[in-house]
N, C-alpha and C positions, 0 to 999 in steps of 0.2 A: 818236301810234297806240294806240288801245284794245282790249286782248284780249278775245276772246269768250269768254265761260264758257259752257261744256259743261254743261249743269242734268242729271246725273243723277239727280234726282227726276223730274222731266219725262219721259225713256227710258224708265226705271221703269215708270211710268205707262201709258206708250205699249203697252210689253211687260204687263203684267196684263191691260191692255184685252184685247189679241191671244189672252192667253191662256186668258182668260174665254169667247172664243167656243170656243175647241179645248174647255172644259171642257163647255160644254153642250152640243157635239156629241157628246161622249163620253155624257155621261149619258142621253142621247136612246137610245144601245147598249146602257144599262144597266151603263157602267163607270164606275167613280168611280178617278182614281189615289189610290195610297195611300203616304205616307211615312211612315217610323220614320225617330224623329231618337234616337239612343241618346245619353245623359248623363251619364258616370262621373264621380264626388267630385263639388265645392261649388266649382268653379272660378267667382268672380262674371261672369269676362267671358265664360265657357263658356256659364252660366245665362242670359245675357242674349240670347248669340244663338240659344240654340236655343230659346227664349223669342217672340224675333221670326220665326224660321223657324217655328215651329208655328203662332203667332196669322196668318203672311201665308199659309199654304198653308189656312187653314181658313176665313178669307177670300174664297179663291179658289172655295171648294167642295171642294176636298181633302178626301181622309181624312186626319187623322194621327195619331200617336201617338207619344207623348214616351217613352222607359223609361228610367229611370233605375236607376244602380246605385251601390255605394258607392265610395269611394276605395278599399278594401280591395280590391276584386275582383280575379280571378287572369285570367292570359292565358286559361287553359282557359276560365272561366267567362263571358270574354266571344266566344269562340272557338264555344260553344256556342249564346249569345243568336244570334249571328250568322249560324250554321247553320239555325236554328228560324225566323227572318226570311226567308234564302233560300228557304226551301220554304214559305212561306207566300204564296196565291196573290192574297191582297189587299194585299198589299204590292208597289211598283212601285217604290219607292225608297229605300236604306237609306243613311242619312247617321252615321256616329260622329264625333261632334263631337272635335276637336282642340284642346289635348292631352291624352295619359291619363296615368293617374298613373304614375309611373318602374320599378314594378314590372311595369309592362303593356308586353309586346312590340308597340306600335302597327305596327309593318310586318307581323306576320303577321295581328291584327287586319284590319286592311285589306284587305291580298291575299285575307283569308276570304271578302270580300264578293263576294257573284255581279256579273260585269262588268256585266251586264244591268240589273241595277238599283243600280248605281256610281254616283250622282247625284250626288256631288263629281268626279269623273271622275280619280280618283288612282289606280284600280287600275293595276297595270303593262299588264294586257292593254288598256286604254284610251289609257294613255302610249303604247304601242308603235302603235295604230290610229294614232293623231293623227300621231302621226312620220310614218308609212308613207301618211297621206292615206286610211287605212280609214275603215269606218264606226266609233263608239263614241262615248261618251258624253264631252265638253268638261269640264275643269273650269271652275269657275264664273265667277270673278273676271277669267282672261284670256278667258272667252267674253264677261264684261260691257266688255271695255276695248274686244273689236273692234265690237260693236254701239253703244258711244258713239261711235266713232270714224264706224262706215258709216252710222247715223240723224242725226250731225250734218253731213255730208258731206263729210268730212277724204277726201280721194283717198288709197288706199292703194298700189293697184298704181303700181308704178314709183316709189314713193316712198323715201328713204333713210331705214331706222327702227332707232334706237338702242334696247336695253332695259340699262337699266341694272340688274343684280341676275340671278343665274343658279338663283333658288331653283326646287325641284318644283314647287312649288305656284304661281308665277307667272310668272317668270322666263323659264326652259325654253318652258311652253305656249305664253305669250303671245307668242315668236319663231317657235313652230312655226307659230302662227295667221296669224302675219304674213306668214312664209314661204307661206304657202299662200294666200293675198292678194295676192299678185307682190309684194311689197315686198323691197328689198334691205336684210337685217338684218345688223345687228351687236351680238352680247352682251357688255357689262362687266362687270366685277367688281374686287374689291378689289385683282387683280394688276395689272390694266391699266394700261398706260405713259400718262402725260397723258391721263386720263379725259377730262379738261373738254373738251380737242381734239377728243376721238375722238367724244363729244357734242353737238360744236357741229356736227360734219356732217350730224345728223340734222334730215331736213323733220318728222318724228316722234319725239318722245324719251317712252317710258316707264320712271317713277321706279319702282321695285320692290327695295329695298334693306336700309329700316328703319330708317333714319337719319333722326331729325328736321333736315328742312332742307337736307339735303346737297346737294341738285342747286341750284346757286346761278345768278345769272345769267352767270357765266364760262361754265357749260354749254349755255346756250339760245341759237342762233340767232335772231336777229331774225326774227318770224314765223314761227317754228316752232310745232307745235301739241305740248304737253305732257299726258299722261296720268299723274296721281299716285297711284299704288297704296297708298301707305304711309299708316298709320292710328298718329301718336303722340302719347302723353299729355303734355304739361307738367306738372310737377306744383311747380315752385319760380316765384320770379317772378325770378329769375337767369336762368334759361334762356329766357323768355319777352323778359326785357332784352335777352339775346344775338343773339336773331333778329328782333324787329320795331323799330324805327325810332322807331315813335311807340306804345309799348307801353299808352296808359293802359286802352283799351277791354281788351285782354285781361287785362292786370292786376287790375280789377275783375271780369270772368269766374270769374278764378280764386279771388277772394275766395268768389265766389257758390257754385262749381260744386266749386272743388279741382282743378283740372286743365283745361288747353285742348289743343284737339285741333289738330295739325299733320303737314301731309304729311311725305313725302320730299323735297319742292320747296321751297326757298323762297318764302313765299306772296308776298311782295312783289315779290321780283324776276321771279317769273312774271308775274305782271302786268303788268309795264313792258315785258319784252319778248317774252314769247310771242306769237303769232296769235291762239291760241283753246287754252283750259286746264281742266281739271277742277279743282273745287277741294275742298277738304278742310276740315268734310264738306261732303257733298253733291254729290260726284261719282261715283268709281269705287263706294264703299261701297254705295250704294241698288241698282246693279247685281247684287249677290252673289247676294242673294234672290233677285233676280227670277229669275238664271239657273239658280238650283236651283229653282225653279219650273217652270220651262220646261223645265229637263232630266227632273223628275218626269214631264210631261204627256208628252213625247216617250218617255220611257222605258215609260208607260203602252202609249203608240199601241202601240209596234215590240214589246213583249213578248206584248201580247194577237194582234198579228197573225203573231206569230213570226217577225219581221224583228229586223235593228237599226238602231239611230239611228243618224241618218247624222252623217257627219264634219265638215259644214263648218259646221253650225248648229243648236244644239237649234229653233231658230225654223223 
C-alpha cells in the first residue's frame, strides 16, 4: 500500500485563489482588509514568520503593517499599542507574534486584543465561542488541519479521531473543531496510559506535541489518515541517524543548511503504514498563514457589516 500525500502547498494555493476573489469583491465596495503584525524583540524565527505573513498579505492585496518594538518593551507599552490598534478603523486583524520577551505578561497582551480583530483566534472570548459552537475567529493552525482533511476528501463525520497533544494553540481547538464536524474525539497527552494503543484506534490521528518523530508505526493503524502538525529542527548527525534508516540525503541537507526539518510523526513509518498523511515540510505549515489571511478577510467582512465571524470556518 502506498500512502497518499496530502499536499498542503496545493491546498494553500486553492485557498489563496478563493481569497483573491473575496478581496476583489471587497475592493469594489472600497474596503481593503487590514492586518497589523506586532513583532517584539529580535527572535530570528519570529522575524521570519512575521515577514512571511506580511509578504503573503501584500501579495493578496491586503493592507499590512509591521509594527516592531524592542526586546525591552514593557507590558504596559504593548497594552497601549494594542489599544491603539483596536481603535483604528483601517485595521481588521491584529497579530501579536509569540513568544514575547519574558518580562511581558503575554496573557494580558493577548486578552487586550479586540476579539473581533483577534485573527489568531487565541482570545478567551473566541476560544469560548469555539467551544460552544458560537460565532468567532478560529485558531489558524487547527482551522488549516480541518481544511486539509475536508479538501482531501477525508471523511470526518463518524470517524474516530485521536489528537496527541493538548496545547491551547493546537490540541484543544482542533479537538473542538473535529467534534463540531461529528468525529468521535480522544485527546491524548503525556499522562495517557499506553498512548500507542489509544492512537491505533484512530481513523484520523493529529500529532501536535512538539517531539520529533515521536509517533512511530506502533501508533498508526494501517490505512489511517495522519496529520503532522509538528515542526522540529534536527541540528546534529546523531539525531538524524536515530530517526532515518537511510540518512545519507538528510546528512547532506544538514551540511548544506545547518538543520533538517522533521515533524512529530516518524517520516518513514508514516509513509509505510498510513493511508494518507501530511508531510513535513509541505503539509500543515503552509495552511497556517493561509488561514490567517482567511481570518483577516472574514474579520473585515463581518466587522464592516456589524456581524461576528461564523464559527464553523473562516472560508
